[in-house]
NUFILO-892196 format. One record per residue: x, y, z of N, C-alpha, C, O in turn. Coordinates in nm, 3 decimals, always signed. Layout:
BEGIN
{site {X Y Z} {X Y Z} {X Y Z} {X Y Z}}
...
//
This chain:
BEGIN
{site {+2.031 +1.443 -0.568} {+1.939 +1.395 -0.675} {+1.882 +1.266 -0.632} {+1.762 +1.241 -0.645}}
{site {+1.973 +1.175 -0.575} {+1.936 +1.060 -0.557} {+1.821 +1.024 -0.460} {+1.718 +0.957 -0.463}}
{site {+1.883 +1.093 -0.380} {+1.790 +1.115 -0.199} {+1.672 +1.099 -0.210} {+1.605 +1.017 -0.148}}
{site {+1.617 +1.208 -0.322} {+1.484 +1.263 -0.342} {+1.383 +1.150 -0.393} {+1.269 +1.122 -0.356}}
{site {+1.491 +1.079 -0.522} {+1.414 +0.974 -0.586} {+1.360 +0.880 -0.477} {+1.244 +0.841 -0.459}}
{site {+1.520 +0.841 -0.381} {+1.456 +0.733 -0.259} {+1.373 +0.735 -0.247} {+1.302 +0.645 -0.291}}
{site {+1.308 +0.875 -0.158} {+1.213 +0.913 -0.084} {+1.090 +0.888 -0.145} {+0.990 +0.840 -0.091}}
{site {+1.109 +0.935 -0.300} {+0.953 +0.946 -0.358} {+0.871 +0.818 -0.389} {+0.749 +0.802 -0.394}}
{site {+0.955 +0.746 -0.404} {+0.892 +0.604 -0.478} {+0.783 +0.542 -0.306} {+0.662 +0.525 -0.312}}
{site {+0.841 +0.526 -0.214} {+0.791 +0.514 -0.079} {+0.691 +0.583 -0.036} {+0.599 +0.532 +0.028}}
{site {+0.698 +0.727 -0.071} {+0.561 +0.811 +0.002} {+0.478 +0.802 -0.126} {+0.365 +0.838 -0.095}}
{site {+0.482 +0.776 -0.230} {+0.382 +0.769 -0.308} {+0.292 +0.665 -0.271} {+0.169 +0.663 -0.278}}
{site {+0.398 +0.553 -0.220} {+0.299 +0.405 -0.194} {+0.273 +0.398 -0.085} {+0.235 +0.287 -0.050}}
{site {+0.278 +0.486 +0.004} {+0.224 +0.490 +0.127} {+0.100 +0.569 +0.124} {+0.006 +0.536 +0.196}}
{site {+0.093 +0.684 +0.036} {-0.021 +0.796 -0.010} {-0.135 +0.663 -0.054} {-0.244 +0.636 -0.005}}
{site {-0.069 +0.605 -0.150} {-0.172 +0.526 -0.190} {-0.235 +0.413 -0.122} {-0.352 +0.381 -0.142}}
{site {-0.184 +0.375 -0.071} {-0.227 +0.232 +0.026} {-0.348 +0.315 +0.131} {-0.463 +0.273 +0.139}}
{site {-0.292 +0.453 +0.217} {-0.360 +0.507 +0.288} {-0.510 +0.531 +0.211} {-0.613 +0.503 +0.271}}
{site {-0.512 +0.581 +0.079} {-0.630 +0.664 +0.031} {-0.696 +0.471 +0.006} {-0.815 +0.458 +0.036}}
{site {-0.644 +0.377 -0.029} {-0.693 +0.252 -0.056} {-0.762 +0.215 +0.121} {-0.844 +0.130 +0.154}}
{site {-0.718 +0.275 +0.171} {-0.761 +0.226 +0.303} {-0.913 +0.278 +0.348} {-1.010 +0.225 +0.401}}
{site {-0.880 +0.411 +0.301} {-0.996 +0.499 +0.315} {-1.117 +0.472 +0.263} {-1.216 +0.499 +0.330}}
{site {-1.132 +0.405 +0.115} {-1.217 +0.377 +0.054} {-1.278 +0.242 +0.132} {-1.401 +0.237 +0.146}}
{site {-1.195 +0.134 +0.181} {-1.244 +0.003 +0.214} {-1.360 +0.053 +0.331} {-1.478 +0.019 +0.330}}
{site {-1.295 +0.141 +0.431} {-1.379 +0.210 +0.506} {-1.528 +0.256 +0.454} {-1.636 +0.215 +0.495}}
{site {-1.511 +0.319 +0.388} {-1.687 +0.356 +0.316} {-1.753 +0.257 +0.268} {-1.876 +0.261 +0.263}}
{site {-1.674 +0.142 +0.219} {-1.780 +0.033 +0.168} {-1.822 -0.053 +0.317} {-1.910 -0.138 +0.306}}
{site {-1.783 -0.039 +0.405} {-1.821 -0.117 +0.518} {-1.887 -0.042 +0.608} {-1.911 -0.068 +0.725}}
{site {-1.916 +0.057 +0.543} {-2.028 +0.110 +0.648} {-2.136 +0.090 +0.632} {-2.180 +0.081 +0.518}}
{site {-2.224 +0.077 +0.752} {-2.364 +0.045 +0.737} {-2.483 +0.170 +0.669} {-2.496 +0.287 +0.706}}
{site {-2.563 +0.095 +0.555} {-2.664 +0.223 +0.555} {-2.802 +0.119 +0.606} {-2.794 +0.002 +0.643}}
{site {-2.897 +0.184 +0.597} {-3.029 +0.149 +0.582} {-3.092 +0.066 +0.453} {-3.124 +0.120 +0.347}}
{site {-3.102 -0.054 +0.479} {-3.154 -0.113 +0.369} {-3.308 -0.164 +0.359} {-3.351 -0.205 +0.251}}
{site {-3.379 -0.162 +0.462} {-3.516 -0.134 +0.461} {-3.559 -0.043 +0.608} {-3.513 -0.077 +0.717}}
{site {-3.627 +0.044 +0.598} {-3.682 +0.161 +0.709} {-3.793 +0.065 +0.771} {-3.840 -0.030 +0.709}}
{site {-3.824 +0.095 +0.879} {-3.911 +0.015 +0.968} {-4.053 +0.063 +0.966} {-4.142 +0.025 +1.044}}
{site {-4.067 +0.162 +0.857} {-4.211 +0.203 +0.839} {-4.291 +0.110 +0.746} {-4.406 +0.071 +0.760}}
{site {-4.190 +0.082 +0.635} {-4.220 +0.017 +0.518} {-4.243 -0.103 +0.532} {-4.267 -0.162 +0.427}}
{site {-4.246 -0.203 +0.686} {-4.279 -0.314 +0.664} {-4.316 -0.357 +0.778} {-4.290 -0.295 +0.881}}
{site {-4.388 -0.477 +0.774} {-4.457 -0.582 +0.867} {-4.367 -0.644 +0.951} {-4.249 -0.643 +0.917}}
{site {-4.405 -0.710 +1.077} {-4.351 -0.780 +1.142} {-4.258 -0.931 +1.064} {-4.146 -0.981 +1.078}}
{site {-4.398 -0.964 +0.970} {-4.359 -1.134 +0.894} {-4.284 -1.073 +0.807} {-4.172 -1.123 +0.798}}
{site {-4.310 -0.957 +0.718} {-4.213 -0.892 +0.619} {-4.037 -0.897 +0.685} {-3.947 -0.927 +0.606}}
{site {-4.011 -0.871 +0.799} {-3.908 -0.805 +0.849} {-3.828 -0.961 +0.908} {-3.709 -0.980 +0.932}}
{site {-3.930 -1.042 +0.918} {-3.870 -1.192 +0.954} {-3.768 -1.250 +0.848} {-3.653 -1.292 +0.852}}
{site {-3.890 -1.227 +0.724} {-3.868 -1.285 +0.644} {-3.709 -1.244 +0.522} {-3.633 -1.301 +0.445}}
{site {-3.738 -1.105 +0.579} {-3.609 -1.043 +0.472} {-3.477 -1.071 +0.599} {-3.368 -1.088 +0.544}}
{site {-3.468 -1.077 +0.738} {-3.385 -1.099 +0.791} {-3.352 -1.251 +0.750} {-3.231 -1.265 +0.730}}
{site {-3.411 -1.341 +0.736} {-3.391 -1.488 +0.738} {-3.329 -1.501 +0.579} {-3.234 -1.571 +0.546}}
{site {-3.389 -1.435 +0.512} {-3.306 -1.416 +0.340} {-3.160 -1.383 +0.356} {-3.075 -1.440 +0.287}}
{site {-3.126 -1.280 +0.457} {-3.010 -1.176 +0.452} {-2.940 -1.275 +0.488} {-2.842 -1.298 +0.417}}
{site {-2.967 -1.378 +0.621} {-2.898 -1.471 +0.671} {-2.832 -1.560 +0.639} {-2.720 -1.588 +0.680}}
{site {-2.928 -1.639 +0.522} {-2.903 -1.706 +0.458} {-2.814 -1.708 +0.357} {-2.751 -1.809 +0.326}}
{site {-2.800 -1.565 +0.283} {-2.697 -1.501 +0.218} {-2.586 -1.501 +0.251} {-2.502 -1.489 +0.162}}
{site {-2.553 -1.510 +0.354} {-2.461 -1.481 +0.445} {-2.409 -1.307 +0.437} {-2.299 -1.256 +0.416}}
{site {-2.527 -1.258 +0.462} {-2.501 -1.089 +0.433} {-2.497 -1.003 +0.611} {-2.593 -0.987 +0.686}}
{site {-2.411 -0.979 +0.625} {-2.417 -0.930 +0.746} {-2.505 -0.814 +0.761} {-2.511 -0.717 +0.684}}
{site {-2.562 -0.830 +0.855} {-2.692 -0.684 +0.898} {-2.715 -0.681 +1.051} {-2.696 -0.766 +1.137}}
{site {-2.760 -0.562 +1.056} {-2.803 -0.503 +1.191} {-2.926 -0.444 +1.223} {-2.989 -0.387 +1.135}}
{site {-2.964 -0.450 +1.325} {-3.109 -0.379 +1.339} {-3.096 -0.240 +1.459} {-3.038 -0.257 +1.566}}
{site {-3.152 -0.122 +1.427} {-3.084 -0.030 +1.488} {-3.200 -0.017 +1.582} {-3.291 -0.101 +1.588}}
{site {-3.190 +0.138 +1.687} {-3.281 +0.134 +1.775} {-3.471 +0.126 +1.735} {-3.569 +0.098 +1.803}}
{site {-3.452 +0.166 +1.590} {-3.610 +0.165 +1.572} {-3.660 +0.071 +1.457} {-3.748 +0.088 +1.372}}
{site {-3.567 -0.045 +1.486} {-3.581 -0.207 +1.393} {-3.579 -0.174 +1.227} {-3.637 -0.231 +1.135}}
{site {-3.468 -0.035 +1.230} {-3.419 -0.063 +1.069} {-3.296 -0.167 +1.025} {-3.191 -0.200 +1.080}}
{site {-3.354 -0.198 +0.912} {-3.254 -0.324 +0.858} {-3.104 -0.246 +0.830} {-3.115 -0.153 +0.750}}
{site {-2.996 -0.262 +0.871} {-2.864 -0.180 +0.813} {-2.789 -0.331 +0.774} {-2.779 -0.436 +0.838}}
{site {-2.752 -0.299 +0.670} {-2.641 -0.371 +0.626} {-2.550 -0.285 +0.549} {-2.581 -0.173 +0.508}}
{site {-2.390 -0.363 +0.521} {-2.293 -0.237 +0.456} {-2.312 -0.226 +0.337} {-2.379 -0.296 +0.262}}
{site {-2.256 -0.143 +0.318} {-2.275 -0.030 +0.141} {-2.190 -0.158 +0.063} {-2.213 -0.159 -0.058}}
{site {-2.111 -0.248 +0.102} {-2.041 -0.323 -0.036} {-2.164 -0.405 -0.062} {-2.193 -0.410 -0.182}}
{site {-2.250 -0.475 +0.023} {-2.348 -0.611 +0.063} {-2.475 -0.553 -0.030} {-2.568 -0.631 -0.049}}
{site {-2.482 -0.427 -0.085} {-2.635 -0.365 -0.108} {-2.651 -0.436 -0.264} {-2.750 -0.505 -0.285}}
{site {-2.567 -0.419 -0.352} {-2.598 -0.484 -0.455} {-2.693 -0.620 -0.440} {-2.807 -0.639 -0.482}}
{site {-2.613 -0.698 -0.373} {-2.638 -0.844 -0.364} {-2.755 -0.879 -0.306} {-2.828 -0.972 -0.341}}
{site {-2.780 -0.770 -0.179} {-2.910 -0.751 -0.093} {-3.036 -0.738 -0.194} {-3.141 -0.801 -0.181}}
{site {-3.017 -0.673 -0.266} {-3.127 -0.614 -0.377} {-3.167 -0.698 -0.443} {-3.286 -0.727 -0.447}}
{site {-3.057 -0.768 -0.525} {-3.061 -0.922 -0.628} {-3.127 -1.005 -0.532} {-3.222 -1.065 -0.583}}
{site {-3.113 -1.023 -0.433} {-3.157 -1.188 -0.389} {-3.272 -1.166 -0.298} {-3.359 -1.251 -0.316}}
{site {-3.307 -1.061 -0.186} {-3.389 -1.041 -0.075} {-3.498 -0.926 -0.140} {-3.590 -0.893 -0.065}}
{site {-3.495 -0.878 -0.244} {-3.617 -0.772 -0.266} {-3.725 -0.819 -0.323} {-3.822 -0.746 -0.343}}
//
């Protein structure tokens, strides 16, 4: 019985840490913040400067959509919309 108890706690800890790691990956996933069809070149430049000033990491995809990490969405909406 003692051997089972000795392996149970590390096993549960490992499973918990792995599931937390999976959640962290979902939060760092890039999502579309602004679609290229709804922006002029001037508004895109303004938005990119705003995101850069706030320290929010962004990317432009091949269609010039602005992508940000999912965890930064609330901050970006509050300060750059």
